N, C-alpha and C positions, 0 to 999 in steps of 0.2 A: 471239695475235700471229702474223702471217704472216711466214715466212722467205722472202725474195726474193733473187734474184741482183742484183748491183749495178746493172745497166742497168734492170731492172724497178723497183728501189727508187727510182731517180732519177725515173722516169716517174710512179710513184705519189706521190712527194713533191711533184712539180709539181702534181698533181691536188689534194693536200692544201692547198697554198698557194692554188690557184685557189678552192677551196671556202671558205677562211678569209677571202677578201675580204669576204664578206657577214657572217659571224659565226664566232667561235671563234678559237682559237690553235693554232699548230703548234709543237711542242716537239721539238727534235732533240738527241740526245746521242751522243757518240762516246767510246768507251773502248778502251784497248789490252787485248787479251786476254793472259792469262798462261798458263803451262804448265798450272797446275791447272785453269783454266777450259777450256782446250782438251781436257783429259782428260774433264771432265764433259760437254762438248759431244759428244765422240766416243762416249761411252756412251749418250747420248740418241739421237743421230742414226745411230749405227753406222758412221759414216765421218768421217774427219778433214776439216776445211776445206782448201781448196787451199793448199798450202804448210805445213800444220800438222803433218804427220807428221814431217818433218825437224826441226821446232822442238822437239817433245817428246823426240825421240831425242837431240838435242844441247842439252839444257836447261842443261848446265854450261858450255857455250861462251859466250864473251863477245860474239860477233858474232851473237847470236840476234835475229831479226826476227820479231816477233809480229804476227798479223793484227789488224785493227781491227774492233770491233763498233759498228755504227751503228744507232740506233733513232730512230723518229719516231712521234709521237702527235698525232692530231687528234681531238678529242672522245673517242669510245670506240674509234676505229680505231687499231690499232698495227701497225707494220711494222718489220722489222729486216733487216739483211744483214751478212755478214762479208766484209771486204775483205782480200785477200791483200796482203802488203807490196809485191809487184811491181806490183799493179794500183792502188795507192793514189794515185799521181799522176794517173792517168787519171780515177779516181773524184772526186778533189778538183777537177779542172777541170770536170767535169760538175756537181758540187755547187755550185761557185761561179757557174756559168752560171745555174743555177736561182735561187740567192739573188739575183743581180743582176736577173733578170727580174721577180721579185716584190717587189723592194725598194720599189716605188712605193706599196705598201699600208701602209707604216710610217707611224706618226703621230708628230709632234713632241711632246716632253714639254712639258706646260703648266707653265711656271715663273712663279710669281708673285714679284714683287719684294718682298724682305723689308726692313723698315725697321730700320736699324741703331740700336741703343740707345746713347745717349751716356752714358758712364761719368764720374762726377765724382771 
């Protein structure tokens, strides 16, 4: 899985959607990171994500804002990024722009009319 910065992630996600017009599906997941996940990430990466060091230090505080982990999968290609709480609005605007741009490839669900049974 490639770890990208948020801007590179949105560019790569747009390429995934472009490729999926011909064949395949794109799956995007978002999850909030917790203090334990931040500690595990910091041990692997040797550095905390942007805004993450203060989060772990103040784990007991009520006003804690955790970063968001975003992953995308297209066929066997996987990408991910960590969004700081301060940058989330900017990322969400870029993400919604991409979703709107590639919404024309969605297909309507084929619904067949069901015959109602008459009960006696």
